[in-house]
All heavy atoms as an XYZ file, in Angstrom:
810
protein
N      -2.530      6.754      5.775
C      -2.179      7.876      5.098
C      -2.808      9.172      5.686
O      -4.048      9.126      5.957
C      -2.513      7.764      3.616
C      -1.912      6.641      2.884
S      -2.245      6.774      1.138
C      -0.599      6.791      0.475
N      -2.158     10.195      6.024
C      -2.696     11.290      6.562
C      -3.759     12.239      5.820
O      -4.329     13.051      6.470
N      -3.739     12.071      4.562
C      -4.565     12.922      3.696
C      -5.926     12.453      3.494
O      -6.622     12.990      2.693
C      -3.885     13.286      2.430
C      -3.756     12.016      1.511
O      -4.103     10.989      2.004
N      -3.029     12.214      0.364
N      -6.296     11.379      4.178
C      -7.719     10.851      4.104
C      -7.839      9.858      2.841
O      -8.978      9.554      2.607
N      -6.805      9.641      2.150
C      -6.753      8.593      1.064
C      -7.159      7.321      1.391
O      -6.703      6.853      2.470
C      -5.584      8.649      0.279
O      -5.142     10.005     -0.378
N      -7.968      6.550      0.677
C      -8.188      5.255      0.859
C      -7.339      4.426      0.077
O      -6.823      4.828     -0.942
C      -9.701      5.018      0.420
C     -10.676      5.706      1.327
C     -10.688      5.316      2.682
O     -10.684      4.177      3.141
N     -10.868      6.346      3.637
N      -7.122      3.091      0.488
C      -6.195      2.302     -0.318
C      -6.725      0.849     -0.225
O      -7.589      0.510      0.629
C      -4.722      2.394      0.102
C      -4.497      1.888      1.606
C      -4.137      0.501      1.782
C      -4.813      2.681      2.751
C      -3.938      0.019      2.959
C      -4.499      2.165      3.817
C      -4.223      0.862      4.078
O      -3.992      0.267      5.319
N      -6.402     -0.031     -1.113
C      -6.694     -1.457     -1.112
C      -5.394     -2.091     -1.430
O      -4.587     -1.613     -2.149
C      -7.779     -1.804     -2.156
C      -7.473     -1.448     -3.495
C      -6.911     -2.438     -4.267
C      -7.868     -0.231     -3.995
C      -6.672     -2.084     -5.579
C      -7.569      0.059     -5.275
C      -7.007     -0.988     -6.213
N      -5.297     -3.433     -0.980
C      -4.181     -4.303     -1.352
C      -4.033     -4.540     -2.716
O      -4.989     -4.926     -3.418
C      -4.273     -5.407     -0.470
C      -5.782     -5.553     -0.122
C      -6.379     -4.195     -0.211
N      -2.903     -4.328     -3.329
C      -2.568     -4.694     -4.759
C      -1.498     -5.692     -4.705
O      -0.334     -5.315     -4.308
C      -2.293     -3.374     -5.487
C      -1.935     -3.669     -6.972
N      -2.539     -3.226     -8.071
C      -0.868     -4.333     -7.461
C      -1.911     -3.437     -9.120
N      -0.885     -4.152     -8.777
N      -1.673     -6.891     -5.091
C      -0.613     -7.955     -5.204
C       0.416     -7.533     -6.180
O       0.015     -7.173     -7.271
C      -1.190     -9.298     -5.701
C      -2.341     -9.827     -4.645
C      -3.706     -9.268     -4.960
O      -3.880     -8.665     -6.040
O      -4.654     -9.494     -4.144
N       1.663     -7.485     -5.669
C       2.701     -7.080     -6.617
C       2.963     -8.147     -7.690
O       3.615     -7.904     -8.684
C       4.120     -6.892     -5.877
C       4.614     -8.056     -5.075
C       5.384     -9.023     -5.731
C       4.379     -8.247     -3.686
C       5.960    -10.123     -5.081
C       4.840     -9.303     -2.963
C       5.650    -10.287     -3.771
O       6.233    -11.279     -3.006
N       2.457     -9.383     -7.528
C       2.588    -10.297     -8.580
C       1.281    -10.569     -9.526
O       0.960    -11.713     -9.907
C       3.063    -11.603     -7.899
N       0.452     -9.490     -9.446
C      -0.905     -9.766    -10.196
C      -0.637    -10.182    -11.628
O      -1.509    -10.925    -12.026
C      -1.631     -8.362    -10.122
N       0.399     -9.908    -12.172
C       0.669    -10.228    -13.659
C       0.884    -11.725    -13.722
O       1.103    -12.288    -14.913
C       1.680     -9.440    -14.295
O       2.959     -9.476    -13.466
C       1.320     -8.009    -14.455
N       1.129    -12.487    -12.662
C       1.277    -13.979    -12.709
C      -0.013    -14.538    -12.920
O      -0.138    -15.777    -13.164
C       1.985    -14.507    -11.337
C       3.418    -13.961    -11.342
O       4.065    -13.673    -12.231
N       3.944    -14.026    -10.160
N      -1.124    -13.948    -12.501
C      -2.458    -14.524    -12.751
C      -2.789    -14.690    -14.370
O      -2.678    -13.778    -14.963
C      -3.578    -13.555    -12.157
C      -4.911    -14.131    -12.123
O      -5.280    -14.994    -13.017
O      -5.828    -13.589    -11.445
N      -3.185    -15.995    -14.702
C      -3.373    -16.045    -16.185
C      -4.529    -15.308    -16.716
O      -4.456    -14.911    -17.880
C      -3.754    -17.596    -16.312
C      -3.475    -18.224    -15.031
C      -3.220    -17.200    -13.923
N      -5.495    -14.947    -15.885
C      -6.586    -14.080    -16.301
C      -6.141    -12.617    -16.556
O      -6.488    -12.055    -17.624
C      -7.715    -13.894    -15.184
C      -8.306    -15.234    -14.933
C      -9.289    -15.066    -13.672
C      -9.895    -16.453    -13.299
N     -10.720    -16.292    -12.201
N      -5.123    -12.148    -15.874
C      -4.574    -10.826    -15.960
C      -3.622    -10.867    -17.311
O      -3.478    -10.009    -18.144
C      -3.600    -10.312    -14.878
C      -4.675    -10.133    -13.651
C      -2.846     -9.128    -15.220
C      -5.644     -8.902    -13.867
N      -2.884    -12.042    -17.377
C      -2.019    -12.184    -18.677
C      -2.811    -12.240    -19.834
O      -2.453    -11.640    -20.846
C      -1.238    -13.587    -18.495
C      -0.231    -13.412    -17.255
C       0.359    -14.842    -17.092
O       0.103    -15.907    -17.683
N       1.517    -14.827    -16.255
N      -4.018    -12.828    -19.773
C      -4.912    -12.865    -21.031
C      -5.330    -11.464    -21.303
O      -5.461    -11.058    -22.476
C      -6.127    -13.726    -20.772
N      -5.784    -10.707    -20.307
C      -6.197     -9.295    -20.400
C      -5.106     -8.394    -21.008
O      -5.360     -7.783    -22.030
C      -6.511     -8.683    -19.077
C      -6.757     -7.166    -18.981
C      -8.023     -6.845    -19.642
C      -6.797     -6.625    -17.597
N      -3.667     -8.602    -20.638
C      -2.670     -7.843    -21.180
C      -2.500     -8.329    -22.594
O      -2.113     -7.508    -23.484
C      -1.456     -8.076    -20.312
C      -1.597     -7.256    -19.032
C      -0.127     -7.399    -20.970
C      -0.640     -7.607    -17.942
N      -2.588     -9.657    -22.772
C      -2.212    -10.158    -24.126
C      -3.357     -9.626    -25.159
O      -3.012     -9.387    -26.320
N      -4.542     -9.264    -24.775
C      -5.608     -8.728    -25.618
C      -5.555     -7.241    -25.800
O      -5.705     -6.626    -26.751
C      -6.947     -9.214    -25.047
C      -8.112     -8.826    -25.932
C      -8.209     -9.709    -27.248
O      -7.695    -10.786    -27.303
O      -8.779     -9.124    -28.125
N      -5.351     -6.468    -24.615
C      -5.307     -5.051    -24.639
C      -4.083     -4.477    -24.320
O      -4.029     -3.069    -24.299
C      -6.422     -4.726    -23.745
C      -7.725     -5.076    -24.082
C      -8.467     -6.170    -23.454
C      -8.563     -4.481    -25.139
C      -9.716     -6.490    -23.827
C      -9.758     -4.973    -25.415
C     -10.314     -5.888    -24.952
O     -11.438     -6.338    -25.315
N      -2.926     -5.056    -24.052
C      -1.789     -4.445    -23.844
C      -1.809     -3.708    -22.270
O      -2.655     -3.865    -21.585
N      -0.716     -2.831    -22.154
C      -0.638     -2.159    -20.882
C      -1.735     -1.153    -20.751
O      -2.160     -1.017    -19.570
C       0.706     -1.256    -20.995
N      -2.314     -0.596    -21.759
C      -3.506      0.245    -21.626
C      -4.565     -0.525    -21.017
O      -5.312      0.018    -20.059
C      -3.951      0.836    -23.011
N      -4.900     -1.710    -21.439
C      -6.005     -2.557    -20.954
C      -5.800     -2.753    -19.463
O      -6.657     -2.799    -18.589
N      -4.432     -3.091    -19.060
C      -4.035     -3.374    -17.700
C      -4.355     -2.096    -16.839
O      -4.965     -2.188    -15.703
C      -2.655     -3.622    -17.685
C      -2.132     -4.239    -16.267
C      -2.719     -5.305    -15.672
C      -1.071     -3.437    -15.627
C      -2.207     -5.810    -14.371
C      -0.613     -4.018    -14.486
C      -1.079     -5.005    -13.781
O      -0.603     -5.491    -12.618
N      -4.030     -0.899    -17.335
C      -4.107      0.278    -16.650
C      -5.758      0.590    -16.467
O      -6.270      1.016    -15.415
N      -6.428      0.355    -17.579
C      -7.957      0.508    -17.444
C      -8.597     -0.449    -16.454
O      -9.493     -0.015    -15.635
C      -8.623      0.419    -18.890
C      -8.121      1.593    -19.750
C     -10.098      0.288    -18.842
C      -8.364      1.379    -21.225
N      -8.163     -1.662    -16.380
C      -8.609     -2.661    -15.492
C      -8.387     -2.097    -14.036
O      -9.319     -2.117    -13.201
C      -7.924     -3.946    -15.663
C      -8.158     -4.941    -14.506
C      -9.389     -5.495    -14.293
C      -7.256     -5.116    -13.541
C      -9.616     -6.397    -13.254
C      -7.346     -6.000    -12.558
C      -8.665     -6.705    -12.370
O      -8.785     -7.397    -11.211
N      -7.160     -1.662    -13.705
C      -7.020     -1.188    -12.379
C      -7.680      0.152    -12.008
O      -8.067      0.236    -10.968
C      -5.456     -0.977    -12.143
C      -4.872     -2.412    -11.925
C      -3.941     -2.953    -12.641
C      -5.133     -3.251    -10.732
N      -3.746     -4.246    -12.105
C      -4.266     -4.386    -10.866
C      -5.829     -3.180     -9.597
C      -4.272     -5.473     -9.962
C      -5.840     -4.139     -8.762
C      -5.106     -5.402     -8.862
N      -7.918      1.018    -13.086
C      -8.796      2.184    -12.747
C     -10.271      1.744    -12.521
O     -10.831      2.284    -11.489
C      -8.874      3.125    -13.947
C      -9.605      4.345    -13.844
C      -9.147      5.322    -12.605
N     -10.065      6.290    -12.276
C     -10.626      6.268    -11.109
N     -10.179      5.560    -10.070
N     -11.493      7.321    -10.878
N     -10.721      0.646    -13.152
C     -12.083      0.199    -12.781
C     -12.111     -0.325    -11.446
O     -13.069     -0.082    -10.636
C     -12.562     -0.725    -13.977
C     -12.650     -0.109    -15.163
C     -13.847     -1.443    -13.601
C     -12.815     -1.035    -16.510
N     -11.109     -1.189    -11.029
C     -11.017     -1.753     -9.658
C     -10.963     -0.600     -8.649
O     -11.781     -0.699     -7.628
C      -9.795     -2.627     -9.644
C      -9.452     -3.017     -8.120
C      -9.972     -3.926    -10.421
N     -10.377      0.592     -8.839
C     -10.344      1.707     -7.986
C     -11.624      2.252     -7.861
O     -12.195      2.584     -6.718
C      -9.320      2.737     -8.543
C      -7.959      2.376     -8.352
C      -6.940      3.308     -9.218
O      -7.433      4.269     -9.823
O      -5.681      3.186     -9.242
N     -12.359      2.453     -9.037
C     -13.700      2.952     -9.074
C     -14.661      2.016     -8.210
O     -15.588      2.494     -7.512
C     -14.216      3.153    -10.481
C     -13.588      4.172    -11.061
S     -13.982      4.344    -12.862
C     -15.687      5.175    -12.624
N     -14.547      0.717     -8.451
C     -15.430     -0.368     -7.697
C     -15.064     -0.193     -6.115
O     -16.153     -0.299     -5.390
C     -15.139     -1.715     -8.164
C     -15.625     -2.025     -9.553
C     -15.140     -3.367    -10.134
C     -17.221     -2.122     -9.551
N     -13.925      0.021     -5.773
C     -13.618      0.242     -4.290
C     -14.239      1.475     -3.782
O     -14.735      1.466     -2.639
C     -12.103      0.193     -4.034
C     -11.522     -1.168     -3.929
N     -10.869     -1.862     -5.104
C     -11.234     -1.808     -2.822
C     -10.462     -2.945     -4.655
N     -10.604     -3.006     -3.392
N     -14.253      2.517     -4.589
C     -14.801      3.793     -4.171
C     -16.452      3.880     -4.151
O     -16.938      4.574     -3.395
C     -14.422      4.971     -5.185
O     -13.022      5.085     -5.023
N     -17.060      2.967     -4.978
C     -18.494      2.965     -4.970
C     -19.042      2.389     -3.780
O     -18.580      1.368     -3.164
C     -18.936      2.081     -6.236
N     -20.110      3.058     -3.180
C     -20.638      2.680     -1.994
C     -21.086      1.178     -1.923
O     -21.030      0.485     -1.002
C     -21.935      3.586     -1.568
C     -21.569      4.962     -1.162
O     -20.609      5.116     -0.775
N     -22.591      5.709     -1.399
N     -21.730      0.612     -3.092
C     -22.128     -0.729     -3.252
C     -20.945     -1.602     -3.778
O     -21.268     -2.896     -3.954
C     -23.436     -0.821     -4.099
O     -23.040     -0.326     -5.382
C     -24.413      0.007     -3.472
N     -19.898     -1.093     -4.172
C     -18.781     -1.851     -4.756
C     -19.242     -2.435     -6.123
O     -18.736     -3.398     -6.520
C     -18.201     -2.815     -3.922
C     -17.555     -2.108     -2.566
N     -16.708     -1.268     -2.596
C     -17.993     -2.328     -1.336
C     -16.463     -0.852     -1.268
N     -17.231     -1.448     -0.555
N     -20.293     -1.787     -6.731
C     -20.727     -2.297     -8.156
C     -20.626     -0.794     -8.954
O     -20.793      0.167     -8.407
C     -22.053     -2.842     -7.951
O     -23.117     -1.830     -7.676
C     -22.170     -4.055     -7.149
N     -20.741     -1.005    -10.253
C     -21.021      0.038    -11.153
C     -22.107     -0.484    -12.306
O     -22.047     -1.628    -12.671
C     -19.703      0.290    -11.948
C     -18.572      0.939    -11.080
C     -17.301      1.020    -11.895
C     -19.054      2.359    -10.617
N     -22.805      0.459    -12.651
C     -23.856      0.072    -13.658
C     -23.237     -0.227    -14.897
O     -22.287      0.399    -15.445
C     -24.779      1.336    -13.716
C     -24.061      2.475    -13.015
C     -23.012      1.931    -12.139
N     -23.995     -1.161    -15.692
C     -23.659     -1.305    -17.012
C     -24.377     -0.299    -17.904
O     -25.311     -0.596    -18.544
C     -23.955     -2.881    -17.476
C     -23.123     -3.841    -16.794
C     -23.943     -5.305    -16.900
C     -21.841     -3.955    -17.332
N     -23.734      0.906    -17.942
C     -24.424      2.031    -18.625
C     -23.356      2.751    -19.397
O     -22.086      2.863    -19.113
C     -25.091      2.954    -17.620
C     -26.121      2.436    -16.832
C     -27.464      2.337    -17.556
C     -28.608      2.038    -16.746
N     -29.789      1.872    -17.479
N     -23.847      3.374    -20.524
C     -23.036      4.075    -21.506
C     -22.266      5.269    -20.640
O     -21.095      5.486    -20.924
C     -23.784      4.547    -22.652
C     -22.738      5.154    -23.712
C     -23.541      5.557    -24.986
C     -22.335      6.095    -25.928
N     -22.960      6.248    -27.092
N     -22.850      5.911    -19.813
C     -22.170      6.998    -19.127
C     -21.103      6.561    -18.301
O     -20.121      7.197    -18.262
C     -23.252      7.781    -18.400
C     -23.862      7.289    -17.107
C     -23.077      7.153    -15.860
C     -25.058      6.554    -16.983
C     -23.721      6.641    -14.734
C     -25.625      5.899    -15.825
C     -24.825      6.011    -14.645
O     -25.214      5.434    -13.474
N     -21.184      5.207    -17.745
C     -19.950      4.811    -16.987
C     -18.843      4.533    -17.974
O     -17.687      5.001    -17.782
C     -20.328      3.459    -16.373
C     -21.302      3.774    -15.173
C     -19.082      2.806    -15.733
C     -20.636      4.637    -14.086
N     -19.026      4.006    -19.195
C     -18.165      3.720    -20.218
C     -17.502      5.093    -20.635
O     -16.261      5.083    -20.798
C     -18.618      3.065    -21.499
C     -19.353      1.813    -21.074
C     -20.609      1.458    -21.861
C     -19.032      1.016    -20.019
C     -21.264      0.258    -21.508
C     -19.871     -0.191    -19.721
C     -20.848     -0.444    -20.506
O     -21.623     -1.687    -20.168
N     -18.307      6.069    -20.870
C     -17.894      7.374    -21.327
C     -17.072      8.019    -20.196
O     -16.024      8.747    -20.514
C     -19.065      8.307    -21.586
C     -19.790      8.075    -22.902
C     -21.133      8.684    -22.950
C     -18.995      8.310    -24.156
N     -17.409      8.072    -18.892
C     -16.651      8.519    -17.785
C     -15.281      7.883    -17.736
O     -14.248      8.647    -17.595
C     -17.317      8.440    -16.557
N     -15.228      6.607    -17.761
C     -13.935      5.898    -17.675
C     -13.098      6.321    -18.932
O     -11.957      6.543    -18.746
C     -14.095      4.408    -17.674
C     -14.961      4.007    -16.329
C     -12.717      3.658    -17.681
C     -15.339      2.574    -16.254
N     -13.677      6.297    -20.140
C     -12.982      6.633    -21.273
C     -12.265      8.044    -21.149
O     -11.245      8.213    -21.665
C     -13.903      6.546    -22.521
N     -13.022      9.023    -20.677
C     -12.487     10.262    -20.636
C     -11.276     10.358    -19.634
O     -10.370     10.984    -19.858
C     -13.573     11.289    -20.065
C     -13.188     12.717    -19.923
C     -14.163     13.657    -19.599
C     -13.605     15.101    -19.413
N     -14.137     16.118    -19.606
N     -11.418      9.627    -18.574
C     -10.311      9.550    -17.656
C      -9.097      9.012    -18.205
O      -8.013      9.253    -17.862
C     -10.752      8.828    -16.299
C     -11.665      9.473    -15.431
C     -12.221      8.620    -14.303
O     -11.359      7.796    -13.794
N     -13.411      8.808    -13.847
N      -9.302      7.948    -18.971
C      -8.159      7.094    -19.422
C      -7.791      7.441    -20.894
O      -6.894      6.583    -21.476
C      -8.637      5.511    -19.290
C      -8.977      5.082    -17.879
S      -7.632      5.376    -16.659
C      -6.296      4.349    -17.191
N      -8.333      8.478    -21.368
C      -7.993      9.012    -22.617
C      -8.274      8.073    -23.822
O      -7.223      7.672    -24.669
C      -6.542      9.507    -22.643
C      -6.154     10.560    -21.640
C      -4.761     10.924    -21.626
C      -7.099     11.889    -21.860
N      -9.250      7.322    -23.831
C      -9.637      6.299    -24.868
C     -11.164      6.568    -25.107
O     -11.780      7.565    -24.852
C      -9.345      4.956    -24.395
O      -9.541      4.045    -25.431
C     -10.156      4.526    -23.150
N     -11.758      5.684    -25.878
C     -13.194      5.725    -26.256
C     -13.988      4.716    -25.631
O     -13.546      3.743    -25.092
C     -13.296      5.620    -27.888
C     -12.859      4.273    -28.342
O     -13.654      3.268    -28.188
O     -11.729      4.092    -28.793
N     -15.252      5.109    -25.480
C     -16.206      4.336    -24.727
C     -16.329      2.846    -25.289
O     -16.606      1.994    -24.558
C     -17.531      5.060    -24.690
N     -16.098      2.706    -26.447
C     -16.425      1.426    -27.115
C     -15.394      0.474    -26.520
O     -15.524     -0.787    -26.337
C     -16.253      1.430    -28.672
C     -17.567      1.889    -29.263
C     -17.488      1.927    -30.750
C     -18.624      2.822    -31.443
N     -19.645      2.118    -31.994
N     -14.052      0.951    -26.369
C     -12.919      0.131    -25.852
C     -13.263     -0.126    -24.445
O     -13.040     -1.368    -24.005
C     -11.611      0.786    -25.978
C     -10.456     -0.068    -25.452
C      -9.076      0.559    -25.482
O      -8.972      1.732    -25.304
N      -8.119     -0.264    -25.793
N     -13.662      0.758    -23.559
C     -14.078      0.541    -22.229
C     -15.099     -0.575    -22.128
O     -15.023     -1.514    -21.413
C     -14.571      1.795    -21.487
C     -13.407      2.914    -21.567
C     -14.998      1.431    -20.145
C     -12.123      2.385    -20.859
N     -16.222     -0.493    -23.032
C     -17.273     -1.394    -22.953
C     -16.794     -2.809    -23.350
O     -17.142     -3.834    -22.611
C     -18.412     -0.884    -23.867
C     -19.622     -2.003    -23.941
C     -20.776     -1.384    -24.724
O     -20.564     -0.459    -25.479
O     -21.918     -1.911    -24.601
N     -15.810     -2.870    -24.272
C     -15.274     -4.159    -24.728
C     -14.398     -4.690    -23.595
O     -14.607     -5.968    -23.351
C     -14.460     -3.945    -25.899
N     -13.624     -3.906    -22.997
C     -12.868     -4.510    -21.908
C     -13.591     -4.942    -20.677
O     -13.489     -6.023    -20.190
C     -11.839     -3.336    -21.371
C     -10.642     -3.194    -22.404
C     -11.206     -3.716    -20.040
C      -9.795     -1.954    -22.222
N     -14.551     -4.239    -20.338
C     -15.524     -4.675    -19.259
C     -16.345     -5.976    -19.654
O     -16.307     -6.934    -18.895
C     -16.615     -3.620    -18.924
C     -15.816     -2.388    -18.237
C     -17.623     -4.119    -17.952
C     -16.729     -1.233    -17.869
N     -16.695     -6.021    -20.873
C     -17.292     -7.277    -21.264
C     -16.413     -8.461    -21.277
O     -16.876     -9.539    -20.799
C     -17.963     -7.073    -22.813
C     -18.707     -8.244    -23.273
C     -19.415     -7.824    -24.683
C     -20.113     -8.981    -25.151
N     -20.147     -9.275    -26.586
N     -15.290     -8.280    -21.751
C     -14.328     -9.298    -21.800
C     -13.849     -9.663    -20.442
O     -13.603    -10.886    -20.005
C     -13.127     -9.005    -22.693
C     -13.534     -9.300    -24.156
O     -14.164    -10.317    -24.547
N     -13.120     -8.471    -25.116
N     -13.780     -8.680    -19.455
C     -13.387     -9.052    -18.141
C     -14.493     -9.789    -17.394
O     -14.185    -10.492    -16.509
C     -13.196     -7.753    -17.290
S     -11.424     -6.975    -17.605
N     -15.715     -9.756    -17.820
C     -16.831    -10.631    -17.442
C     -16.768    -12.055    -18.114
O     -16.703    -13.044    -17.385
C     -18.237     -9.936    -17.534
C     -19.332    -11.011    -17.276
C     -18.308     -8.816    -16.766
N     -16.863    -11.954    -19.411
C     -17.059    -13.208    -20.260
C     -15.996    -13.949    -20.630
O     -15.955    -15.227    -20.616
C     -17.780    -12.773    -21.549
C     -19.155    -12.069    -21.364
C     -19.814    -11.697    -22.737
O     -19.298    -11.814    -23.816
O     -20.899    -11.179    -22.602
N     -14.784    -13.394    -20.683
C     -13.602    -14.193    -21.085
C     -12.598    -14.302    -19.956
O     -12.095    -15.442    -19.671
C     -12.908    -13.475    -22.283
C     -11.651    -14.155    -22.814
C     -13.892    -13.328    -23.456
N     -12.237    -13.185    -19.257
C     -11.114    -13.192    -18.377
C     -11.539    -13.593    -16.921
O     -10.755    -13.828    -16.035
C     -10.401    -11.799    -18.341
C     -10.053    -11.329    -19.685
C     -10.222    -10.083    -19.997
C      -9.323    -12.107    -20.643
C      -9.934     -9.591    -21.331
C      -8.988    -11.670    -21.775
C      -9.345    -10.291    -22.184
N     -12.900    -13.489    -16.734
C     -13.510    -13.840    -15.437
C     -12.969    -12.993    -14.318
O     -12.855    -13.568    -13.208
C     -13.402    -15.338    -15.173
C     -14.030    -16.280    -16.270
C     -13.808    -17.785    -15.917
O     -13.151    -18.167    -15.089
O     -14.419    -18.493    -16.772
N     -12.656    -11.819    -14.576
C     -12.164    -10.853    -13.582
C     -13.313    -10.057    -12.899
O     -13.200     -9.614    -11.695
C     -11.184     -9.905    -14.208
C      -9.888    -10.486    -14.577
C      -9.002     -9.625    -15.534
C      -8.934    -11.000    -13.423
N     -14.464     -9.904    -13.631
C     -15.580     -9.234    -13.109
C     -16.855    -10.208    -13.241
O     -16.804    -11.159    -14.103
C     -16.065     -7.847    -13.911
C     -14.910     -6.837    -13.826
C     -14.612     -5.949    -14.804
C     -14.125     -6.583    -12.657
C     -13.690     -5.018    -14.837
C     -13.167     -5.623    -12.713
C     -12.942     -4.780    -13.670
N     -17.871     -9.854    -12.463
C     -19.079    -10.493    -12.567
C     -20.131     -9.606    -12.811
O     -19.920     -8.405    -12.616
C     -19.428    -11.412    -11.290
C     -18.402    -12.502    -10.889
C     -17.029    -11.939    -10.508
O     -16.895    -10.965     -9.825
N     -16.008    -12.674    -11.050
N     -21.347    -10.052    -13.302
C     -22.373     -9.079    -13.676
C     -23.703     -9.731    -13.468
O     -23.863    -11.047    -13.600
C     -22.101     -8.302    -14.995
S     -22.622     -9.414    -16.410
N     -24.666     -8.819    -13.381
C     -26.062     -9.340    -13.651
C     -26.559     -8.404    -14.724
O     -25.857     -8.010    -15.583
C     -26.914     -9.123    -12.273
C     -26.966     -7.700    -11.726
O     -26.682     -6.848    -12.442
O     -27.156     -7.631    -10.504
N     -27.904     -8.164    -14.788
C     -28.579     -7.448    -15.987
C     -28.186     -5.930    -15.906
O     -28.327     -5.257    -16.913
C     -30.033     -7.632    -16.084
C     -30.356     -9.099    -16.485
O     -29.461     -9.747    -17.115
O     -31.521     -9.461    -16.177
N     -27.966     -5.447    -14.671
C     -27.802     -4.063    -14.457
C     -26.379     -3.527    -14.036
O     -25.979     -2.358    -14.278
C     -28.797     -3.516    -13.542
O     -30.139     -3.836    -13.919
N     -25.701     -4.359    -13.296
C     -24.409     -3.859    -12.664
C     -23.382     -4.933    -12.970
O     -23.545     -6.041    -13.238
C     -24.641     -3.816    -11.091
C     -25.607     -2.737    -10.759
C     -26.889     -2.951    -10.680
C     -25.225     -1.429    -10.579
C     -27.890     -2.044    -10.397
C     -26.072     -0.451    -10.239
C     -27.386     -0.670    -10.033
N     -22.120     -4.475    -12.722
C     -20.950     -5.412    -12.708
C     -20.082     -5.047    -11.388
O     -20.129     -3.985    -10.830
C     -20.111     -5.288    -13.946
C     -19.281     -4.098    -14.099
C     -17.939     -4.060    -13.736
C     -19.837     -2.975    -14.577
C     -17.231     -2.968    -13.829
C     -19.019     -1.791    -14.759
C     -17.569     -1.812    -14.478
N     -19.296     -6.002    -10.974
C     -18.625     -5.979     -9.838
C     -17.438     -6.933     -9.814
O     -17.237     -7.623    -10.796
C     -19.373     -6.337     -8.592
C     -19.964     -7.736     -8.515
C     -19.335     -8.812     -8.064
C     -21.222     -8.096     -9.114
N     -20.153     -9.917     -8.229
C     -21.290     -9.408     -8.953
C     -22.218     -7.468     -9.729
C     -22.468    -10.299     -9.406
C     -23.265     -8.225    -10.306
C     -23.425     -9.487     -9.932
N     -16.560     -6.897     -8.855
C     -15.413     -7.823     -8.875
C     -15.574     -8.530     -7.341
O     -15.560     -7.891     -6.368
C     -14.057     -6.961     -8.841
O     -12.992     -7.744     -8.424
N     -15.358     -9.736     -7.526
C     -15.408    -10.553     -6.256
C     -14.178    -10.289     -5.417
O     -14.245    -10.239     -4.071
C     -15.583    -12.016     -6.414
C     -16.986    -12.469     -6.818
O     -17.944    -11.773     -6.585
N     -17.053    -13.558     -7.602
N     -13.036    -10.006     -6.114
C     -11.771     -9.483     -5.339
C     -12.097     -8.299     -4.662
O     -11.609     -8.121     -3.399
C     -10.719     -9.263     -6.409
C      -9.420     -8.763     -5.896
C      -8.724     -8.275     -7.159
N      -7.293     -7.911     -6.628
C      -6.957     -6.723     -6.037
N      -7.974     -5.959     -5.809
N      -5.772     -6.468     -5.703
N     -12.788     -7.367     -5.158
C     -13.070     -6.010     -4.578
C     -14.010     -6.364     -3.276
O     -13.787     -5.843     -2.151
C     -13.681     -5.007     -5.425
C     -14.281     -3.788     -4.674
C     -12.788     -4.552     -6.455
N     -14.987     -7.147     -3.482
C     -15.862     -7.463     -2.302
C     -15.111     -8.146     -1.239
O     -15.452     -7.926     -0.124
C     -17.094     -8.322     -2.922
C     -18.075     -7.767     -3.976
C     -18.937     -8.796     -4.390
C     -18.650     -6.602     -3.429
N     -14.126     -8.961     -1.526
C     -13.275     -9.610     -0.510
C     -12.532     -8.517      0.248
O     -12.330     -8.698      1.696
C     -12.373    -10.648     -1.099
C     -13.081    -11.969     -1.479
C     -12.018    -13.065     -1.670
N     -11.248    -12.679     -2.886
C     -11.330    -13.023     -4.134
N     -12.559    -13.483     -4.436
N     -10.488    -12.706     -4.949
N     -12.123     -7.615     -0.404
C     -11.298     -6.523      0.262
C     -12.049     -5.802      1.185
O     -11.658     -5.069      2.046
C     -10.567     -5.600     -0.802
C      -9.439     -6.264     -1.458
O      -8.856     -7.344     -1.091
N      -9.197     -5.722     -2.532
């Protein structure tokens, strides 16, 4: 792309993944959109990780027109239930993003 934009591969059949199906089942299209916004942010971050901090939840919530509690819940469930993100005590990341 000529404007300096970065991109990453996005599988057109991502919704065939049972983990994504579970995410959509729990949070609907809004959760799916929030998930992909977070994936974009992870790609943009120098370390491809984001801190598990309230300011991150607030920043994403503002961008996605929702509240920080919903963002925190989605991230938590993307780690603990849907296995889409991984985390340690301070940061979370996506192995998919690291592979890209």
